[in-house]
C-alpha positions in Angstrom: 95.1 108.2 88.8 97.0 106.0 91.2 95.1 103.0 92.7 95.6 102.1 96.6 96.8 98.3 96.6 95.3 96.2 99.8 96.1 93.0 101.0 93.5 91.2 102.0 93.3 89.2 105.2 97.0 90.4 106.6 95.9 91.2 109.9 94.7 88.0 110.6 97.8 86.5 111.3 100.2 87.6 113.1 103.1 86.2 111.1 101.6 88.0 108.0 102.0 91.4 109.7 105.4 92.3 108.5 103.8 92.2 104.6 102.7 95.6 105.8 106.4 97.1 104.8 106.3 95.5 101.2 106.8 98.1 98.4 103.5 96.9 96.8 101.2 96.8 99.6 99.4 100.4 100.2 97.3 98.6 103.1 96.8 95.9 105.0 93.2 94.8 105.7 92.0 92.8 108.9 88.4 91.1 109.8 87.5 92.8 113.3 85.2 91.1 115.7 84.4 91.6 119.6 85.5 89.2 121.9 84.2 90.0 125.3 85.2 93.5 125.6 88.0 93.2 123.1 89.0 93.7 119.4 90.7 90.9 117.4 91.1 89.9 114.0 90.7 86.9 113.0 89.4 85.3 109.7 86.4 83.8 111.3 83.9 84.7 114.6 85.9 83.8 117.8 84.1 81.9 120.3 85.0 83.5 123.7 88.2 82.7 125.0 88.3 78.7 123.7 90.3 78.1 120.6 87.3 77.6 118.3 85.6 79.6 116.0 82.5 79.8 113.8 82.8 79.7 110.3 80.4 78.8 107.0 81.1 75.2 107.9 80.0 75.2 111.7 82.5 75.5 114.7 86.0 74.2 114.1 89.2 74.6 116.2 91.5 77.4 114.8 95.2 76.8 114.4 96.1 80.5 115.4 94.9 82.9 118.2 92.8 86.1 117.1 95.3 89.2 116.9 94.5 92.1 118.8 94.0 95.4 117.0 96.6 96.9 118.7 99.1 94.7 117.7 98.1 95.5 114.1 98.3 99.2 114.6 101.7 98.8 115.8 102.6 96.9 112.7 101.4 99.9 110.9 103.3 102.2 112.7 106.3 99.8 112.3 105.8 100.0 108.4 105.7 103.9 108.1 103.7 106.5 106.9 102.7 105.3 103.4 101.2 102.1 104.8 97.0 102.3 105.8 94.8 99.6 107.3 91.5 98.8 106.3 89.2 97.5 109.3 86.5 94.7 107.9 83.8 95.2 111.0 82.1 91.6 110.9 78.8 92.2 113.3 77.2 88.7 112.9 76.3 89.1 116.6 78.0 91.5 118.7 78.0 94.9 117.3 81.9 96.3 117.4 81.0 100.0 116.6 80.9 101.4 120.4 84.3 99.4 121.0 85.8 100.6 118.3 84.8 104.1 118.2 86.4 104.3 121.8 89.7 102.7 120.6 89.8 105.1 117.6 88.9 108.1 119.6 92.0 107.2 122.1 94.4 107.3 119.1 96.0 110.7 118.4 95.8 110.0 114.6 93.6 108.2 112.6 94.5 109.5 109.0 95.7 105.8 108.0 92.6 103.9 109.3 89.6 103.0 107.0 86.8 101.2 108.2 84.0 99.2 106.3 80.8 97.4 107.0 78.3 95.5 105.5 75.7 96.7 108.0 75.5 100.2 107.0 73.7 101.7 110.0 77.2 100.5 111.8 79.1 102.4 109.4 76.7 105.9 109.9 77.1 105.7 113.7 81.0 105.5 113.1 81.3 108.6 110.8 78.9 110.3 113.4 81.1 109.4 116.6 84.5 109.8 115.0 85.3 113.0 113.4 87.0 112.8 110.0 86.7 108.8 110.2 87.2 107.2 106.9 84.6 104.5 106.3 83.0 102.2 103.7 79.6 100.7 102.8 80.4 97.2 102.1 78.3 96.1 98.9 78.4 91.9 98.3 75.2 91.7 96.1 73.1 93.5 93.5 69.9 94.3 95.6 72.4 96.6 97.6 73.8 98.1 94.7 70.3 99.2 93.8 69.4 100.1 97.2 72.9 101.8 97.3 71.5 104.1 94.6 68.2 104.5 95.3 68.6 105.6 98.8 72.0 108.0 97.4 69.2 109.5 95.0 66.4 109.9 97.6 68.2 111.8 100.6 70.3 114.7 101.0 73.0 112.9 102.5 77.1 113.8 101.7 78.9 111.0 99.6 79.1 107.6 101.2 82.1 105.8 99.9 81.8 102.6 99.2 83.6 98.7 98.8 82.2 96.3 96.0 82.5 92.9 95.0 84.3 93.0 92.2 82.1 90.9 89.9 79.2 93.3 90.4 81.6 96.0 88.1 81.0 95.4 84.5 82.0 98.5 82.8 84.0 101.8 82.8 80.6 103.5 82.5 79.4 101.7 86.0 82.5 102.8 87.8 82.3 106.4 87.2 78.5 106.5 87.6 79.4 104.8 91.7 82.1 107.3 91.7 79.6 110.2 91.4 77.6 108.9 94.0 80.3 107.5 96.7 83.2 109.7 95.8 85.5 106.7 96.4 85.0 103.0 95.3 87.3 100.2 96.3 86.9 96.5 94.9 87.1 93.3 96.6 88.6 90.5 96.2 90.5 90.6 93.2 92.8 88.1 92.6 93.6 88.0 88.6 96.3 90.2 87.4 94.0 91.1 84.0 91.0 91.8 85.8 93.1 94.4 88.4 94.4 96.3 85.9 91.2 96.7 83.6 89.3 97.8 87.0 92.4 100.4 87.2 92.0 101.2 83.7 88.0 102.0 84.7 89.1 104.2 87.3 88.7 102.6 90.4 90.0 103.9 93.7 91.3 100.8 95.6 92.0 96.7 94.9 91.8 94.3 97.7 93.5 91.1 96.8 94.7 88.4 98.4 97.8 88.1 96.1 100.9 90.4 96.4 101.6 89.9 92.5 98.3 91.4 91.6 99.1 94.4 93.8 102.8 94.6 92.1 101.3 94.8 88.5 98.9 98.0 89.8 
């Protein structure tokens, strides 16, 4: 089984968008925030029109402007049919779901787009609003894994694909069990070649990495 190779954070920097055409890159990822009525990509949450952002270390000036979603989609179009984009929705304050749904519904084709979000209700709303949208539950902590499995067993909902922190995966059996619930399991963020190859052997569907060398080894 081939593994989808996703280059993490590429859409956050305009200068990195040409990497969408790299032969080892099947998809690029971008962190998507709302800024006013716009959807933009940046590593940290932009604060209005100012050249500042809110990160884990507080408010700081940024060295580059956020990237418009339209620029990311244009880069994907230029890269050709093989390249996809993973939009990592960030929702610390504003809810990006309504604006993103409007953007996606206006597109003639959405087969090359996947959305993921740590706020699972946002994923559910987008899947309800946008027909046939590929969307992933983002899972970063062990309690979320237990909650996911509990809800999957307790409900009759269809499969809910997931993107999970790679350190939460411990065996091929665990990956196979999660795939029965999810259908698709992506691992993030894998920056070690041996670990990426191990996950591929365990049957992971996609690997997110900061390193082209890691993706090239898959």
